[in-house]
N, C-alpha and C positions, 0 to 999 in steps of 0.2 A: 504494500499500500504506499509506505513512505517513498520507495523507489519510484513508483509511478507518479506521485505528486512532484518529485524532483524533476523528473523527465518533462513533465507538463510544464513546470515553472521555466525550465530552460527553453522549451519551444516558444512559450509566450514571450520571454525576454528576448529571444533571438528575433521573433517577428516584430516586437516593438522597435528594436534597434533598426531593423531593416526598414520599417515603415517611416520612422523618423528620418533616417538617411535619405530615403527616396524623396521625401518632402523638401529636404534641404537642397538635394541636387537639382530638383525641378525649379526651385525658387532662385538659387544662386549659380547653378552650373556645376559640373562635376569636378573641374580642375580647382575651382576656388574653394570648395569645402574640404576641410581636413578631417582625419579620423578624431582629432581632439574636439572639433566642432560637433561631430555626431555624438561623441561621448558625453559632452556637456549638455547637449540637448536631450539625450536619453537618461541623464542623471546616472551614468555608470562610468567606471574607469576606461581609460584608453586600452588597457590590457584585457578588460572584459570584451571590448569590441573586437579585438584581434583574436581572442579565443574563439569567437564565433565565425568571424570573417577574416581570413588570413590576409586578404588583400582588399583594397578599397573597391575594386571592380566587383568583388563578390557581393558587396552591399547593393550594388545597382542591379546585378543580375542574379539576385537571390533565388529566383525560381527557375533558373537555367536548367537544373537537373530534369525537370519535367519536359522541357523542350528537347533536350539531348535524347531522351528515350522515346519521344513521341512517335517517330515513324517506325521504330522497332516495335513499340507496343502495339501499333495498328497491325503490323504485319503478323505478330504473334497471335493476335485475337482474330485473325481473318476467319471467315466462315468456310465450312466444307464446300468444295468446288469453287472457292474464290481464290484468285491469284493475289501475289503481293501487290501488284500495280493496281488491281481493282479494289483492294482493301484501302490503299492509300488514296485513291481517287474518291472512293465512297465517303471516307472520313473527312476529307478536305471539303467535299461538296456539303456534308452535313454541317460542318463548322461555319462555312461561309454562308449557307442558306439560313442558318440560325442567327446570323450577325453576331458571331461569337467574339467576345474580347480576346479569346485565346489566339485568334489569327489577326489581331490588331483592329477589329472593327469595334472601336470604342471611342467615345468622346475624350478628348485630351491626349490621345496618342501622338499627335503632333508635337506635344511638349516633351514626351518621352524620347521621341526620335531626334528632336533638336538637341537634347543633351548628349546623345550618342554621337551626332555629327560634329559637335563642337569639341569632343574630347577624343584625341587620338588613342589613349589607352582603351577606351570603351569600344572604339571601332575595331581595335585589334582583338579584344576579347570576343566581340561579336562574330568576327571571322573564325576564331578558334571554336566557338561554340558550333558554328555551322559546319565546320570540319568534323567535330565530334559526333554530330548527328549522322553524317554520312558514314564515319567509321563504325559507329555502333550498329547502324543498319547493315552494312557489309557483313559484320560478324554475325548478326542475327540471320541474315539470308544463308550464310555459310552453314550455320547450325541447322536451320530449318530444312535445308535441302539435302544435308549431308555431303556438300561438295567438298572435293579434295582441296588441300592447301594451295595447289598450283592452278586450280580452275579459276579463270578470270571472271567468270560470269557474275558472282556475288558482287564483285567490285564494280562491274560495268552496270548492273541493274541498280545498285545503290545509287550510282551517280545520276542515273535516269530519274529515279524516284525522289532524290533529293533536289533535282532540278524542278520537278513539279512543285515541291513544297517551298523551295526558296523563291521561285517566280511568283507564286501566289502571295507569299508574305511580303516580297518587295513591291509588288503592285499595289497591294493594299496600303503599305506603309507611305509610299509616294502619294497616293490619293488622299490619305487621311492628313498627311502634312500639308497638302494643298488646300485643306479645308473642305473637302468634298463630303456630301451627305453619305452616311455609312450604309443606308438602305440602297442607295444608287450603286455605291461601290460593290456591295454584295451582289446585285444583279449582273453587273458588268463582269465580275470576277467568275461568276458561274458560266458565263458564255466563254470566258478565256480558258476556263478548265476544259470545256468541251473541245476547244480548238487544240489545246495542248494533248489532250488524249488522242486526238486524230493524227498526231505526229509520232505517236509511239508505234513501234513495229509489233507484229504479232508475237515475236519472241519475248519482247518486253512484257506485253499484256498477258501472256500465258505463262510466265515464269513462276515458279513456286506455287502451283495450285495445290490447295489442301485437299488431300484425299480423305475418304471416309474412315473413321476410326475402327 
């Protein structure tokens, strides 16, 4: 019981620090705000902040773990008879159609992206996260298909599926930064998804089809 309470308190403290830091970054910019500023605003020590977040970039991309695992999670959860590409396309369409904040369809997203564009360390971290997404997906595809270590297909397919994801995310980000209506952006992105699917080969569309258990 006591252990559970301690863990919950740690999670709550971590989340509070992250929320306060995000507010400061959006208000003042990433480069201007220091770890000391975050610690003071959160009423904790600098060491406490570093215990939860080894780098300042971790404070801004606090939820990156869910993003890194997103495509792999979708592929692992694909239905019987569904390929990896079909699962990713279906999930992307569902998120876009639902005008989900998870794909950037949220008011204020322009402020979030502005902070990234103005801070080279954040741009570098975002690129690294995007690469992690592809590497994680490649490993998942290799595991799901039982492909040999020297089989290039998991790498090639992961690149194609990551292209779908990054194109959608980038298109939405640019539109939201431009102040576009999110419902309108959602409709246009669904059309874009159809066009991108039309560019994929049969080999990509039929890779890693889940068989019956």
